[in-house]
C-alpha positions as CSV (number, residue, x, y, z in Angstrom):
1,X,26.1,-1.9,0.6
2,X,27.8,0.4,-2.4
3,X,25.9,2.9,-4.2
4,X,25.2,1.3,-7.4
5,X,23.5,-1.8,-6.1
6,X,21.8,0.6,-3.7
7,X,20.5,2.6,-6.6
8,X,19.7,-0.7,-8.1
9,X,17.9,-1.9,-5.1
10,X,15.8,1.6,-4.8
11,X,15.3,1.6,-8.7
12,X,13.9,-2.1,-8.3
13,X,11.4,-1.0,-5.4
14,X,10.4,2.3,-6.5
15,X,9.5,0.4,-9.9
16,X,7.1,-2.3,-8.3
17,X,5.7,0.1,-5.8
18,X,4.5,2.0,-9.2
19,X,1.8,-1.3,-9.7
20,X,-0.3,-0.2,-6.6
21,X,1.1,-2.8,-4.2
22,X,-1.1,-0.7,-1.5
23,X,-3.9,-2.3,-2.9
24,X,-2.3,-5.7,-3.5
25,X,-2.0,-5.6,0.1
26,X,-5.4,-4.5,0.7
27,X,-6.7,-8.2,-0.9
28,X,-4.3,-10.3,0.9
29,X,-6.9,-10.6,4.0
30,X,-10.4,-8.9,4.3
31,X,-10.6,-6.0,1.8
32,X,-11.2,-2.6,2.9
33,X,-12.7,0.4,1.1
34,X,-9.6,2.5,-0.1
35,X,-7.6,0.1,2.0
36,X,-4.6,0.1,-0.1
37,X,-4.4,3.8,0.2
38,X,-4.7,3.3,4.1
39,X,-2.1,1.2,4.1
40,X,0.6,3.2,2.5
41,X,-0.8,6.4,4.3
42,X,0.0,4.2,7.7
43,X,3.2,3.0,6.4
44,X,4.6,6.8,5.6
45,X,3.5,7.9,8.9
46,X,4.8,5.5,10.9
47,X,8.4,5.2,9.4
48,X,10.3,8.0,11.3
49,X,14.0,7.4,12.0
50,X,17.4,8.9,10.6
51,X,18.1,5.4,8.8
52,X,18.5,6.0,5.2
53,X,17.1,3.4,4.1
54,X,14.2,3.5,6.3
55,X,13.7,7.3,4.8
56,X,13.8,5.6,1.1
57,X,11.0,2.9,2.3
58,X,8.9,5.7,3.3
59,X,9.6,7.3,0.1
60,X,8.7,3.9,-1.9
61,X,5.2,4.0,0.3
62,X,4.6,8.3,-0.6
63,X,5.1,7.5,-4.5
64,X,2.6,4.6,-4.4
65,X,-0.3,6.2,-2.8
66,X,-1.6,8.1,-5.8
67,X,-1.4,4.5,-7.8
68,X,-3.1,3.1,-5.2
69,X,-5.6,5.5,-4.8
70,X,-6.3,4.5,-8.6
71,X,-6.0,0.7,-8.1
72,X,-8.6,0.9,-5.2
73,X,-11.3,2.9,-7.2
74,X,-11.0,0.5,-9.8
75,X,-11.4,-2.4,-7.4
76,X,-14.2,-0.8,-5.6
77,X,-16.6,-2.7,-7.5
78,X,-15.3,-5.8,-6.1
79,X,-14.4,-4.3,-2.6
80,X,-17.8,-2.7,-1.8
81,X,-19.6,-5.7,-1.7
82,X,-17.2,-7.6,0.2
83,X,-17.0,-4.9,2.6
84,X,-20.7,-5.1,3.1
85,X,-20.7,-8.7,3.6
86,X,-18.1,-8.7,6.5
87,X,-19.9,-5.8,8.1
88,X,-23.0,-7.7,8.1
89,X,-21.2,-11.1,9.4
90,X,-19.7,-9.0,11.9
91,X,-22.6,-7.6,13.4
92,X,-24.6,-11.3,13.9
93,X,-21.6,-12.4,15.9
């Protein structure tokens, strides 16, 4: 892959990361309180390699983390009731 394509790919990934992507992933299954932040932090922590592309991906998650923090905070009124209901259902099992 040439440098121009890699630059465009990196720019595209970074721009999509600025939307609070971790928060969107959090709503995929059972949302957790601050699940987007947890997801981003786990991704940054688990990507440990010498591969340049993987390091770029870890950087994307690191950049996304503060945006996920804001988005997770804004979605707390939705996530808290879902998390409480899910925990009640888990206790009854």
